[in-house]
C-alpha positions as CSV (number, residue, x, y, z in Angstrom):
1,M,0.0,0.0,0.0
2,L,1.2,3.5,-0.9
3,S,2.2,5.6,2.1
4,E,-0.2,8.6,2.0
5,M,-0.7,11.4,4.5
6,K,-3.8,10.8,6.7
7,S,-5.7,13.9,6.4
8,E,-9.4,13.0,6.2
9,R,-11.5,12.3,9.2
10,I,-14.8,10.3,9.3
11,P,-16.6,10.3,12.6
12,I,-18.6,7.1,13.0
13,T,-20.9,5.8,15.7
14,M,-21.5,2.1,16.3
15,E,-23.2,-0.3,18.5
16,P,-21.4,-1.3,21.6
17,S,-21.3,-5.0,20.4
18,L,-19.5,-4.0,17.1
19,L,-17.0,-1.7,19.0
20,E,-16.3,-4.8,21.3
21,R,-15.6,-6.8,18.2
22,V,-13.2,-4.1,16.9
23,E,-11.6,-4.0,20.3
24,D,-11.2,-7.9,20.4
25,Y,-9.7,-7.7,16.9
26,R,-7.3,-4.9,18.0
27,F,-6.1,-6.6,21.0
28,L,-5.7,-10.0,19.3
29,N,-3.6,-8.4,16.5
30,R,-1.7,-6.1,19.0
31,I,-2.8,-3.0,17.1
32,Q,-1.9,0.1,18.9
33,S,-5.0,2.1,18.5
34,R,-8.7,1.8,17.8
35,T,-8.3,3.9,14.7
36,A,-5.6,1.7,13.2
37,A,-7.7,-1.3,14.0
38,V,-10.7,0.1,12.2
39,R,-8.5,1.2,9.4
40,S,-7.0,-2.3,9.1
41,L,-10.6,-3.8,9.1
42,I,-11.7,-1.5,6.3
43,E,-8.7,-2.3,4.1
44,K,-9.3,-6.0,4.7
45,G,-12.9,-5.8,3.9
46,L,-12.2,-3.7,0.6
47,A,-9.6,-6.2,-0.5
48,E,-12.0,-9.1,0.1
49,S,-14.8,-7.2,-1.8
50,E,-12.5,-6.6,-4.7
51,K,-11.4,-10.2,-4.7
52,E,-15.0,-11.4,-4.8
53,K,-15.8,-9.0,-7.4
54,G,-12.9,-10.3,-9.6
55,E,-13.9,-13.8,-9.1
56,A,-17.5,-13.1,-10.2
57,T,-16.4,-11.4,-13.4
58,A,-14.0,-14.3,-14.2
59,S,-16.7,-16.8,-14.0
């Protein structure tokens, strides 16, 4: 991934149960901050979505 300056903020709200899952992911993966954990999860989700989209068009 390219190293870009992080300049955009996106405030979000979420259910306590979802936040707990994010925190569990964070601690299991030894990620320093909640923000970094959310960013990682978004990147993983987008990569998986792109992979699935590529597989669907290849079929």
